[in-house]
C-alpha positions in Angstrom: 29.6 31.4 10.4 26.3 30.0 9.4 27.3 30.0 5.7 30.6 28.2 6.4 28.8 25.6 8.5 26.2 25.0 5.7 29.0 24.5 3.2 30.9 22.2 5.4 27.7 20.1 6.0 27.1 19.6 2.4 30.8 19.0 1.4 31.5 16.0 -0.9 33.6 13.5 0.9 36.1 11.1 -0.6 35.1 7.4 -0.9 31.5 8.1 -0.8 28.6 7.1 -3.1 26.1 9.8 -3.6 22.6 8.8 -4.8 21.6 12.0 -6.7 17.9 12.5 -7.7 17.5 14.3 -11.0 14.4 15.9 -12.7 11.7 13.6 -14.2 10.8 16.2 -16.8 11.1 19.8 -15.5 14.7 21.0 -15.2 13.6 23.5 -12.6 13.2 20.6 -10.1 16.9 20.0 -9.9 18.1 21.0 -6.4 21.0 23.2 -5.4 22.5 20.5 -3.4 22.3 18.1 -6.5 24.1 20.6 -8.6 26.8 21.0 -6.0 27.4 17.4 -5.5 27.5 16.6 -9.3 30.0 19.5 -9.6 32.4 18.2 -7.0 32.4 14.4 -7.2 35.1 12.7 -9.1 33.0 10.5 -11.2 29.3 10.1 -12.3 27.8 6.7 -12.7 24.7 6.9 -15.0 22.1 4.6 -16.3 22.5 6.2 -19.8 25.6 8.4 -20.1 24.2 10.2 -23.1 20.9 11.3 -21.2 22.9 12.2 -18.2 25.7 13.8 -20.1 23.1 16.1 -21.6 21.8 17.0 -18.1 25.4 17.8 -16.9 26.0 19.8 -20.1 22.9 21.9 -19.4 24.2 22.5 -15.8 27.6 23.5 -17.1 29.2 20.5 -15.5 32.0 18.3 -17.0 32.7 15.1 -15.2 34.2 11.6 -16.1 31.3 9.2 -16.5 30.8 5.5 -16.3 27.7 3.6 -17.5 25.9 1.5 -14.9 22.6 -0.2 -16.1 20.7 -3.4 -15.8 22.8 -5.4 -18.3 26.2 -4.5 -17.1 25.7 -3.9 -13.4 27.3 -7.3 -12.5 30.6 -6.2 -14.2 30.4 -2.5 -13.4 29.3 -2.6 -9.8 32.5 -4.0 -8.6 34.6 -1.5 -10.7 32.8 1.4 -9.1 33.2 0.0 -5.6 36.9 -0.3 -6.2 37.0 3.4 -7.3 35.2 4.3 -4.1 37.6 2.2 -2.0 40.6 4.1 -3.7 39.1 7.3 -2.3 37.2 8.7 -5.4 33.7 10.1 -4.8 30.9 8.9 -7.0 27.5 10.3 -7.9 24.9 7.7 -9.0 22.2 9.0 -11.3 19.2 7.3 -13.2 17.6 8.5 -16.3 15.2 10.5 -14.3 14.1 10.7 -10.7 15.6 9.0 -7.6 18.2 6.2 -8.2 17.8 2.8 -6.7 14.0 2.7 -6.9 12.8 0.2 -9.4 16.3 0.6 -10.7 19.6 -1.3 -10.9 21.0 1.2 -8.4 19.7 -0.9 -5.6 22.4 -3.5 -6.4 25.3 -1.1 -6.0 23.9 0.3 -2.8 23.9 -3.2 -1.4 27.5 -3.8 -2.6 28.5 -0.5 -0.9 26.8 -1.7 2.3 28.5 -5.0 2.2 31.9 -3.3 1.7 31.4 -0.8 4.4 31.3 2.1 1.9 29.2 5.1 3.0 26.2 6.0 0.8 24.5 9.4 1.0 21.0 10.2 -0.4 20.7 13.6 -2.3 16.7 13.8 -2.3 14.8 15.3 -5.1 12.2 14.4 -7.7 10.4 11.0 -7.5 7.6 10.1 -10.0 6.0 7.5 -7.5 5.6 10.1 -4.6 4.6 12.9 -6.9 1.8 10.7 -8.4 0.7 9.5 -5.0 0.5 13.2 -3.7 -1.9 14.1 -6.3 -4.0 10.9 -6.6 -6.6 11.9 -4.0 -6.3 8.3 -2.7 -5.2 7.2 0.8 -1.5 7.9 1.2 -0.9 6.9 4.8 0.2 3.4 3.8 1.1 2.3 0.3 3.0 -0.3 -1.7 5.4 0.6 -4.5 5.4 -2.1 -7.1 7.4 -0.4 -9.9 6.9 -2.1 -13.2 4.9 -5.3 -13.0 6.9 -8.6 -13.8 6.9 -9.5 -17.6 6.8 -13.2 -17.0 3.1 -14.3 -16.9 3.5 -16.5 -13.8 5.1 -13.8 -11.6 2.7 -11.2 -12.9 -0.4 -13.3 -12.2 0.8 -14.0 -8.6 1.4 -10.1 -8.1 -2.0 -9.2 -9.5 -3.6 -11.6 -7.2 -1.8 -10.0 -4.3 -2.9 -6.5 -5.6 -6.5 -7.5 -5.9 -6.7 -8.6 -2.2 -4.5 -5.7 -0.8 -6.2 -3.0 1.3 -3.3 -0.6 0.7 -2.7 1.9 -2.2 -0.5 0.6 -4.9 1.8 2.5 -7.1 2.8 1.0 -10.6 5.0 2.3 -13.3 4.0 1.5 -16.9 5.2 2.4 -20.4 2.6 3.7 -23.0 2.8 0.6 -25.3 1.8 -1.7 -22.2 -0.6 0.5 -20.6 -3.8 -0.8 -22.1 -2.8 -4.5 -21.2 -2.0 -3.5 -17.8 -5.3 -1.6 -17.2 -7.3 -4.6 -18.6 -5.5 -7.0 -16.3 -5.9 -4.8 -13.3 -9.6 -4.5 -14.1 -9.9 -8.3 -14.5 -8.2 -8.9 -11.1 -9.7 -6.1 -9.1 -13.1 -5.3 -10.7 -14.5 -2.3 -12.5 -15.1 0.1 -9.5 -11.6 0.1 -8.0 -10.5 3.7 -7.9 -7.3 4.7 -9.9 -5.4 7.8 -10.7 -3.7 7.6 -14.1 -0.8 10.2 -13.9 0.8 10.9 -17.3 3.9 12.9 -18.2 4.5 14.3 -14.6 6.1 17.6 -14.4 6.2 17.9 -18.2 4.3 20.2 -20.6 1.5 17.6 -21.3 1.1 16.5 -17.7 -2.3 14.9 -17.1 -3.9 13.4 -13.9 -7.0 11.3 -14.6 -8.9 10.2 -11.5 -11.5 7.5 -12.4 -12.0 3.7 -11.8 -10.5 0.8 -13.6 -13.5 0.5 -15.9 -13.2 4.3 -16.8 -9.5 4.1 -17.3 -9.7 1.2 -19.7 -12.4 2.9 -21.7 -10.4 6.1 -21.9 -7.4 4.5 -23.3 -9.3 2.2 -25.5 -10.5 5.4 -27.2 -7.2 7.0 -27.4 -3.6 5.9 -28.0 -1.4 6.2 -24.7 1.4 8.6 -25.1 4.2 9.4 -22.6 5.3 7.8 -19.3 2.6 6.7 -16.7 2.3 6.1 -13.0 -0.7 4.3 -11.9 -1.9 4.8 -8.3 -4.5 2.1 -7.4 -6.9 2.2 -4.5 -6.8 -0.7 -2.1 -9.4 -3.3 -1.8 -12.5 -2.5 0.2 -15.4 -4.5 1.6 -13.6 -7.1 3.7 -14.0 -5.2 6.9 -17.3 -3.4 7.1 -16.8 -2.4 10.7 -13.9 -0.1 9.8 -16.5 2.2 8.1 -18.9 2.1 11.0 -17.9 5.5 12.4 -18.0 7.2 9.0 -20.9 9.2 7.9 -22.5 7.6 4.6 -22.2 10.9 2.8 -18.6 11.3 3.7 -18.0 7.6 2.7 -19.6 8.2 -0.8 -17.9 11.6 -1.1 -14.5 9.9 -0.5 -15.0 7.9 -3.6 -16.3 10.7 -5.6 -13.2 12.7 -4.7 -11.1 9.8 -5.9 -12.7 10.3 -9.3 -15.6 7.8 -9.3 -19.1 8.7 -10.6 -21.8 9.1 -8.0 -23.4 5.8 -9.0 -20.1 3.9 -8.7 -19.2 5.6 -5.4 -22.6 4.5 -3.9 -21.9 1.0 -5.2 -18.4 0.9 -3.6 -19.7 2.4 -0.3 -22.4 -0.4 -0.2 -19.8 -3.1 -0.8 -17.5 -1.7 2.0 -20.5 -1.7 4.5 -22.0 -5.0 3.4 -25.4 -3.5 2.6 -27.6 -3.0 -0.5 -26.6 -0.1 -2.7 -30.2 1.2 -2.5 -29.8 1.6 1.2 -26.7 3.8 0.6 -28.6 5.8 -1.9 -31.5 6.5 0.4 -29.1 7.7 3.2 -26.9 9.6 0.8 -29.8 11.4 -1.0 -32.1 11.4 2.0 -35.1 10.1 0.1 -36.6 6.7 -1.0 -35.3 5.5 -4.5 -35.7 2.4 -6.4 -32.9 2.0 -9.0 -34.1 1.2 -12.5 -32.8 -2.1 -13.8 
């Protein structure tokens, strides 16, 4: 009885668009439900049919495919909607991860909503959430920026917003643009803003670097970036000293050290948050008088 109910609940329905999350690097992250849906839909819409075709082949699945990506979405979106209206079921997949996040899939979801077509999420891997979870930065409230705009005007406006934001920000970046983006974030936000640089998530060469913007720039000035990156940037601090009034100084400094800062930079950041001299924080943190050498 329970097994039958489970199968019934997860059945693929006609005329429905399924947003199917796929692995971002580790094939073991594919879910049983994703495999079931991909096996049973009438059609798979993919950002890259070659890439997704390889995934389906590895899963032993053969399905009709249609390409749907940034440069053909205006043409293909209505085609897919008409197929859904005719009663066909369709799975939408992106190259890796969850479709419709920083992805042309958001347009077809909107088309389906306007046409009254049911859309169903099939959750799974997501690079943004995976990076946030290991960043050691505040995760209660965050902003997903995806890839920063290429146009200098739009990019400058967003960088200014990020510099003033108190929320954690998640940014995607390609290796050939990483150095430029880190330098621009550093110029906008200052040297001591905490950041987690997450490289090649779930893959063999996965790496999590917790540091500050100055440290991140120095690391990738010294070595060539390789792989795909997710940047998790700490929010701005210092505008509201009162919000740290109930936090012990040692805990305050420790929060920044846990985020990857050096002790010196953590003390400096805590002093900025509280609106006091860094030597005052050092004395309370270390429990003794100290005059920093200049």
